[in-house]
N, C-alpha and C positions, 0 to 999 in steps of 0.2 A: 767254413766262413771265408770270405774273399780276403785275400791279402790287401793291405792298405794301398800299396802302389798300384795293384790291379784295379782296385775300387776307384782310385782317383783317375786312372787312365780311362776306365769305362764311363765314369761320370763326365769326364771332359768330352768324350765322344758324343754323348747324348745331350749335353748341356752346353750349347754353343754361346749362349748369352747368360752367363752366370750372374745372378743378382749380386750387386755390390754390397748389399746389406743382408745377405743370406743368414749370417749368424744371429742377428737380432730379430729377423722375421721368423726364423725357425724356432727361436726361443720365445716367441710371442711377446716381444717387448716393443715391436713396431709392426705395422702392416703396410701393404702397398697394393694398389689396384692392379698392378702389372705383375705381381709375384705369382709364380706358378710352381707348385711343389712337384718334385720328381722323386720317385721311389726307386731305389736300386739296391738289391741285396739286403733288404730289411733296413736300409738307411735312407735318409732324406737328403735331398739337394734342393736348391731353389733356382728357378729359371726366371728371366725377365722377358716378357712377351712384347715389350715396347723398346725398339732401338733408340728412340728419342729419350725415353725415361732412363734407360740403361746408361746412355751417354751423360745425362745430367747427374745421375748417382755416382758414376765413375769420376766425373770432374770434382764433385764434392769430396769424395773419399780421398782422392789424390791431393786436393788442397789441404785437407786435414792432416794427411800423412806428411806433407811437406812443411807445414807451419806449426803443428801442434804435438809432434812426437815427444818433445821435451816435457810436456805435461804428464807423460807416461814414464818419464825418466828413461827414455830410449834415445840413443843417438845413432844407431845403425839403421840407415834407411833401406839397405839392401835386403835384410832378412825379413821373412814373413813374420808378422806379429803373432804372438801366442794368442790363443782363443780369448782369454779373459781381457787382455789388453786391447784386442780388436773390438770387442764388445764395448769396452769403456770408451774407446775413441769414437766409434760409430754412434752409440746412443748418447753419450755425453755431448758429442758434436751436434746431434739433432736437438737435444734439450737446449743447448746454448743458442742454436739457430732460432728455435722457437722463442726463447727469451729475448733475442735481438729484435724479432718481429712483433711480439705481442707483450702486453703488460701482465698477463696472467701466466702462471706456470703451466707447462703442458701436462696433459693427462697421459699416463703410461698405461697401456701401450699407446705409442704415437699412432694415430689412425691411418695416415697416408703419407709416406715418405716423399713420394714424387710431388704431391700437392704442396707440401711444406717447402721443398726445394724450388718449385715454380714460383711460389710466393716470394721467396728470397731473391730469385733471379729478376722478378718484376720490380721489386723494391730497390735492388742495387745494380741492376743491369747485367752484371756478371757475378758468378759465384766467388771468384777470387778478389772481388772488391768488398766483400762482406767483412766488417771489422771483427776482430777476434776478442774484443774486450769482454763479451759475455760467453763466448765459446770456450776459451781456455779454462776459465774457472769451473764451467760446467763439466768439462772433461775431467779435470782434477778432482772435483767433488763427487762424481758418480762412483757409487760403490756397487760392484757385482755382489749378488747374494751368495753367501758361502753356505755350503751344505753343512747341516748340523751332523755331528758325529754321534753315533749310537754309543750309549754307555753300556759297557759289558758287565 
């Protein structure tokens, strides 16, 4: 089996445009028309085939990390988020964004991340102008599914 550091280095070499929402796309909690799966050493990565879409997604995730980490009870902006917290921030943020734009709750999985972000950019002109009143509660309320433990 490939060592973790070697795997990450090899993945970085072949995945020049890493999907900003790879964790939730790979977990099938959201989809994107520009997401392209990469297989390496029996593991998966996610690539973005649209430079414009990637930039939009990166702007949104950066905005969420700058403004909403306290909803995850995290105050260290320099460390990489643990997987569960990253999923909660990303998916909760998209749910909150959908709630900001629409009257009905979103269907999970969210069908197209970039489409939702483009709707928001059209409505608010810039992603960092989007009010957080629906987004922060959605991040706080989102619960990752926990694995059930087998009884012995």
